[in-house]
C-alpha atoms as one frame of an Amber mdcrd trajectory, in Angstrom:
protein
 -27.361 -19.562  -3.084 -24.416 -21.929  -2.712 -20.973 -20.525  -2.122 -18.627
 -20.191  -5.130 -14.975 -19.278  -4.655 -13.670 -16.242  -6.530 -11.635 -17.056
  -9.598  -9.133 -14.201  -9.093  -7.611 -12.512  -6.073  -9.371  -9.502  -4.544
  -6.881  -7.125  -2.866  -7.935  -5.340   0.306  -7.355  -1.938  -1.335  -6.484
  -0.352  -4.654  -5.805   3.305  -5.594  -8.349   5.076  -7.797  -6.416   7.041
 -10.425  -8.314   8.457 -13.389  -7.560   9.927 -16.783  -7.475  13.447 -15.300
  -4.541  12.555 -13.080  -2.740  10.811 -15.927  -3.181  13.785 -18.260  -1.957
  16.179 -15.552   1.120  14.045 -14.970   1.911  14.025 -18.681   1.497  17.791
 -18.761   3.903  18.028 -15.817   6.533  15.981 -17.622   6.241  18.198 -20.696
   6.384  21.356 -18.563   9.931  20.711 -17.324   8.876  21.053 -13.653   9.071
  17.409 -12.598  10.231  17.964  -9.031   9.015  20.686  -6.653   7.469  23.565
  -8.547   4.261  25.499  -9.205   1.940  22.509  -9.121   3.199  21.561  -5.670
   2.363  25.084  -4.516  -1.091  24.852  -6.131  -1.715  21.528  -4.406  -0.843
  23.068  -1.039  -3.358  25.844  -1.701  -6.021  23.219  -2.374  -5.113  21.389
   0.840  -5.494  24.600   2.832  -8.863  25.347   1.302 -10.160  21.800   1.730
  -9.169  21.466   5.375  -9.909  25.060   6.347  -6.409  25.808   7.635  -4.133
  28.824   7.048  -1.024  26.694   6.429  -0.530  23.244   4.901   2.848  22.125
   3.554   3.390  18.944   1.561   6.412  16.654   1.712   7.557  13.197   0.748
   5.670  11.216   3.418   3.521  11.514   6.514   6.328   9.902   8.487   8.745
  12.671   7.514   6.028  15.218   8.224   5.648  13.915  11.751   9.419  13.860
  12.288   9.474  17.520  11.320   6.692  18.346  13.794   8.907  16.964  16.550
  11.781  19.199  15.450   9.610  22.296  15.180   8.357  21.724  18.735  11.942
  21.185  19.913  11.349  17.784  21.465  14.373  17.011  23.631  15.957  13.688
  24.615  13.889  12.144  27.384  10.791  14.226  26.682   7.633  12.129  26.782
   4.783  12.039  24.288   1.580  10.114  25.004   0.063   8.084  22.194  -1.497
   4.732  21.305   0.134   1.431  20.454  -2.593   0.516  17.956  -1.046   2.425
  15.073   1.645   2.069  12.465   5.020   2.221  14.200   5.977   5.547  12.622
   3.741   7.293  15.161   6.180   6.098  17.828   9.355   6.059  15.740   9.155
   9.753  14.895   9.230  10.496  18.628  12.100   8.077  19.263  14.206   9.408
  16.384  14.078  12.870  17.953  15.239  11.401  21.272  11.794  11.403  22.861
   9.905   8.652  24.661   6.497   7.407  23.468   4.312   6.701  26.505   1.438
   4.387  25.656  -2.161   4.347  26.852  -4.901   1.846  26.115  -7.637   2.190
  23.528 -11.392   2.441  23.758 -12.480  -1.095  22.761 -15.432   0.238  20.755
 -13.644   2.822  18.616 -10.083   1.401  18.613  -8.861   4.964  19.257  -6.883
   6.278  22.215  -9.047   6.370  25.367  -8.871   9.923  26.788  -9.845   8.616
  30.217  -6.410   6.968  30.362  -4.404  10.137  29.698  -4.179  11.663  33.187
  -2.487   8.595  34.667   0.201   8.709  31.950   1.274  12.313  32.533   4.594
  12.993  34.269   6.758  16.109  34.667   8.484  15.118  31.398   5.277  14.938
  29.315   5.255  17.453  26.458   2.366  16.422  24.267  -0.244  13.971  23.027
  -0.520  12.352  19.597  -4.040  10.976  19.083  -4.371   8.725  16.027  -7.631
   8.822  14.070  -7.436   5.102  13.358  -9.395   3.735  10.371 -10.567   7.292
   9.559 -12.715   7.558  12.701 -12.027  10.780  14.644 -10.906  10.563  18.249
 -12.999  12.293  20.941 -10.944  15.444  20.675 -12.805  17.608  23.210 -11.717
  15.308  26.034  -8.145  15.173  24.692  -7.913  18.954  24.311  -9.268  19.421
  27.837  -6.508  17.258  29.326  -3.882  18.974  27.181  -5.019  22.450  28.232
  -5.133  21.479  31.898  -1.522  20.259  31.830  -0.031  22.673  29.306   0.570
  20.027  26.630   0.512  20.329  22.859  -1.596  18.064  20.637  -0.528  16.791
  17.218  -3.210  14.858  15.366  -2.034  11.806  13.444  -4.565  12.161  10.647
  -2.744   9.860   8.232  -5.941   7.849   7.733  -8.422  10.675   8.259  -8.289
  12.979   5.229 -11.865  14.197   4.808 -13.100  13.052   8.214 -14.633  15.665
  10.491 -15.093  16.200  14.213 -18.140  18.175  15.337 -18.487  19.684  11.881
 -14.832  20.692  11.432 -12.463  18.846   9.112  -9.778  16.926  10.944  -6.795
  19.225  11.350  -8.980  22.314  11.127  -9.190  23.160  14.823  -6.422  25.386
  16.242  -6.515  23.590  19.595  -4.258  21.034  17.883  -0.920  22.676  17.210
  -0.356  20.591  14.057  -1.948  17.720  12.137  -0.341  15.265   9.732  -1.923
  13.692   6.625  -0.788  10.821   4.403  -1.225  10.365   0.647   0.156   6.839
   0.415  -1.521   4.659  -2.275  -3.683   2.877   0.298  -5.156   6.129   1.650
  -8.493   7.712   0.655  -6.650   9.996  -1.775  -3.148   9.467  -3.077  -0.211
  11.239  -4.656   1.752   7.991  -5.019   3.688   8.794  -1.862   3.504  11.940
   0.197   2.215  13.670   3.291   1.487  17.110   4.666   1.452  19.165   7.870
  -1.478  21.478   8.638  -0.940  24.216  11.220  -2.086  27.651  12.393   1.058
  29.327  13.734   2.450  31.678  11.064   5.929  31.403  12.569   6.166  27.706
  11.657   5.900  28.239   7.900   9.500  29.172   7.113  10.941  26.662   9.593
   9.011  23.738   8.135  10.023  24.766   4.623  13.660  24.782   5.752  13.399
  21.435   7.453  11.932  19.723   4.413  14.650  20.946   2.034  18.256  21.043
   3.232  17.751  23.967   5.622  17.381  26.482   2.796  15.342  29.454   3.983
  13.204  30.108   0.910  11.397  28.254  -1.877  14.484  26.609  -3.299  12.883
  25.632  -6.594  12.402  29.283  -7.526  16.180  29.760  -7.835  15.890  28.254
 -11.313  13.225  30.712 -12.430  14.145  33.862 -14.413  13.606  36.095 -11.385
  15.490  33.746  -9.041  19.074  33.597  -7.848  21.263  30.495  -8.195  22.752
  31.112  -4.747  21.436  29.306  -1.667  21.964  29.744   2.045  21.591  26.884
   4.513  20.384  27.945   7.947  20.367  24.550   9.696  20.969  20.881   8.913
  17.816  19.351   7.469  16.324  16.644   5.298  15.591  16.430   1.634  11.892
  15.697   1.958  10.331  17.898  -0.682   7.146  17.093  -2.576   7.272  16.776
  -6.393   5.086  18.335  -9.061   4.609  14.813 -10.442   2.932  13.939  -7.152
   1.003  17.203  -7.084  -0.321  16.497 -10.583  -2.109  13.479  -9.166  -3.123
  15.213  -5.937  -4.715  18.222  -7.665  -7.416  15.919  -9.037  -7.509  13.405
  -6.181  -8.501  16.114  -3.712 -11.371  17.151  -5.994 -12.603  13.549  -5.968
 -12.048  12.922  -2.264 -15.553  13.666  -0.982 -17.003  11.404  -3.654 -14.499
   8.675  -2.785 -15.389   8.948   0.898 -19.124   8.900   0.214 -18.751   5.677
  -1.786 -16.602   4.189   0.973 -19.365   5.040   3.434 -21.960   3.218   1.335
 -19.751   0.131   1.191 -18.913   0.363   4.909 -22.576   0.409   5.913 -23.375
  -2.349   3.442 -20.761  -4.568   5.144 -22.432  -3.806   8.466 -25.784  -4.873
   7.058 -24.439  -8.029   5.420 -22.829  -9.218   8.667 -25.232  -7.831  11.268
 -26.443 -11.277  12.350 -23.010 -12.889  12.681 -22.086 -13.404  16.331 -18.629
 -14.756  15.398 -17.363 -11.278  14.546 -17.277  -7.836  16.165 -18.224  -5.120
  13.683 -16.686  -1.620  13.695 -18.447   1.487  14.982 -19.444   3.727  12.039
 -19.172   7.018  13.926 -21.924   9.559  14.493 -22.732  13.222  13.859 -19.807
  14.338  16.052 -17.336  11.730  14.824 -17.587  11.971  11.042 -15.893   8.845
   9.719 -14.121   8.969   6.331 -14.278   5.153   6.160 -10.640   4.507   5.397
 -10.761   0.953   6.740 -13.396  -1.613   7.661 -11.766  -3.389  10.603 -13.397
  -6.608  11.683 -12.515  -8.413  14.910 -13.154 -12.130  15.099 -14.022 -14.197
  18.144 -11.609 -17.138  17.743 -13.498 -19.263  20.261 -16.636 -19.001  18.108
 -14.911 -19.203  14.731 -12.607 -22.090  15.556  -9.572 -20.269  14.099  -7.233
 -17.602  15.361  -6.903 -14.403  13.339  -3.818 -15.431  11.365  -5.369 -18.754
  10.387  -8.571 -16.920   9.463  -6.626 -14.491   7.226  -4.809 -17.413   5.583
  -8.096 -19.218   4.955  -9.579 -16.106   3.313  -6.511 -15.848   1.095  -7.170
 -19.408  -0.074 -10.622 -18.149  -1.081  -8.946 -15.328  -3.075  -9.927 -12.630
  -0.591  -7.166 -10.239   0.475  -7.123  -8.590   3.885  -4.918  -6.247   5.901
  -3.893  -6.126   9.572  -4.213  -2.603  10.985  -2.355  -2.956  13.180  -0.170
  -5.289  15.084   0.295  -3.187  18.262   3.533  -1.222  18.092   4.756  -2.422
  21.486   4.664  -6.017  20.226   7.294  -5.391  17.523  10.765  -6.661  18.530
  12.504  -3.304  19.065   9.619  -1.798  20.989   9.039  -5.015  22.902  12.609
  -4.811  24.170  12.303  -1.081  24.852   9.177  -1.372  26.992  10.464  -4.488
  28.747  13.457  -2.377  29.832  11.283   0.699  30.528   7.992  -0.600  31.962
   7.262   2.817  33.509   6.238   4.009  30.047   3.342   1.540  29.954   0.221
   1.630  32.173   0.485  -0.402  35.366  -2.409  -2.570  34.203  -0.928  -2.968
  30.721  -2.760  -2.479  27.446  -5.461  -5.167  27.607  -7.884  -3.680  25.072
  -5.065  -2.938  22.626  -3.698  -6.469  22.865  -7.129  -8.112  22.721  -8.023
  -6.223  19.561  -4.553  -6.569  18.054  -4.841 -10.358  18.152  -8.262 -10.412
  16.499  -8.497  -7.617  13.929  -8.302  -7.671  10.155  -9.261  -5.160   7.456
 -11.662  -6.234   4.724 -11.451  -5.057   1.103 -12.626  -1.439   0.873 -12.020
   1.172  -1.831 -14.359   3.244  -4.024 -14.091   0.885  -7.002 -15.124  -2.155
  -4.962 -18.373  -3.582  -6.318 -21.341  -4.969  -4.426 -20.549  -8.320  -6.013
 -17.007  -8.103  -4.574 -18.531  -7.428  -1.151 -20.971 -10.304  -1.492 -18.112
 -12.630  -2.379 -16.036 -11.339   0.553 -18.818 -11.909   3.069 -19.652 -15.223
   1.432 -16.029 -16.302   1.861 -16.055 -15.209   5.519 -19.180 -17.270   6.197
 -17.755 -20.221   4.268 -14.470 -20.164   6.198 -16.343 -20.006   9.513 -18.676
 -22.863   8.503 -15.731 -25.006   7.429 -13.863 -24.320  10.683 -16.916 -25.208
  12.746 -17.427 -28.412  10.767 -13.828 -29.469  11.394 -14.226 -28.662  15.077
 -17.343 -30.834  15.332 -15.628 -33.680  13.479 -12.760 -33.799  15.959 -14.907
 -33.922  19.100
């Protein structure tokens, strides 16, 4: 079959919001509880049950959630936290904003996740913890990470922003107490959404009241209840804090999104494996690892890496060519240490990078792109995406031959 360009643009992702969510949001508006209220509390109960954790508190974003984890653990200026550069910059920025130092290690080139074999060399007397990032929804090899953390007395916070519904050795991500806290995201491009929002899962009962304070002005109780009949209009602030509370309008969406999540993830898995099958014979691209029984992928992203020397285009030119064919893509991610601020920081502080650099991170960062993937994507959309990829590669090769 000859290639035919799409007539309209295909975005790389799109949220799946149904009539149930819309009806719940309308009910919320009519109820009078638009901001934090009973539906937010009900959503947190559902999060706890889904992830198998005793505590899970929602707030306005995963970034804020991770900032709060740093405060709860009393990260001090100069304290070091080991993480990956192949992540969204908030993983690093939340450490920096608390005065800490993100120390970077290289990735496993197969999984794109932090390589636990690189951790020992990064540990110094100032190291306090490790933040593994479950990139693309693929769980990190946590046993190896926990072993290093236990050996050196370090805490582990899981950046599970992309991993809601993924599981490691049969346990939902965030559901193992060997990680002191885990952070989820409900941004519109995630596997389930509340519009914006995030949450912290944890096991230590003592953290509950502190996290509630830190997400709402330092008030030491459920502030929204002061407007109820049994409440008091008086408040007491116990420490300076953010306004980062989660709204019932968001919870109205989340209450139904979480019920649909396993179905969403199953459909993503079908599409993920279909991409693998459609491109299995293409030597111009490196396909992602789909996980295994121990590393239960939730298929948040399908990250392709191209071989520019075989394609005849670098990644950015390849992305631009796909856009001309009406195929949208994402870049997840440009390595954090390449961004201007972090580039300057690590140039001035090279001791916080490995002596041999981050070769696998940089190699992948120059070549990766995310293909369209969401539960509503059709097989025809996939066929057109792969057809466009093959067309762009064929055109690039033809131009290369013509110029020899």
